[in-house]
C-alpha angles and dihedrals in degrees: 000000000000099000090178093053093233087154091070092047090051093047090054091049092049092046088057092057111098114198136157089241129079114252119195118188130207118190114199120196139154118271090249096055106138098220101050095116092050091049092049091050092049093046092050092058098051130097092219118078107257122174123191115208121190128186095353128164098202101070089132090066091052091048091052090053095047131092096198139004133210110208152133119290091239133107095305087067088078092051089053089051092051087054092049091242116153112221142205102215128220118196111218098170139016092252088067095060093085094052089048093052093049093049092047092046089054090047097234094114142027127215114251091181150266114299089225090061101042110175114186096199096046094044092048090051092049093048092047094048094048095046092057095043100088093166091057091047091055092044092048091048091055091046092050092053091048091051097049118015095179093238098103096107090053091051092050091049091048091051093048091051091051091050089049091052091051090054092047093235 
């Protein structure tokens, strides 16, 4: 829900990046995010195409269309991996540090930072450097797919069916 309105801070950082390539930004939040109106107003005043999505059920489509994500190091990290989507990770809570370390170790993500230690200059540098590093984006995408292929549920079902057959049930 982005109670701390980090989305607006990130939009301002991204808006400050001047590149020769077109950058389109999609912000995805829950429908009850408290700063939606402020984000819509900001997005409407910018040169860069910024779309605010709230309470959507097609996040997979947005992930497929994206080259990189900025997001929390929580459970959605694994969905991004299954989509081959490199990520700049934000740690919102201590329980996300482990996910972050695994994703960074497997080189499918980079740490943007801990929300409790937001640093505008450092975060802007990281975002800028990653956006222009096409080779890293491709490398990280391949690593993400290798780490989490999205077929885990099928493998669990297959295993359960085999166990069922062994029992004769």
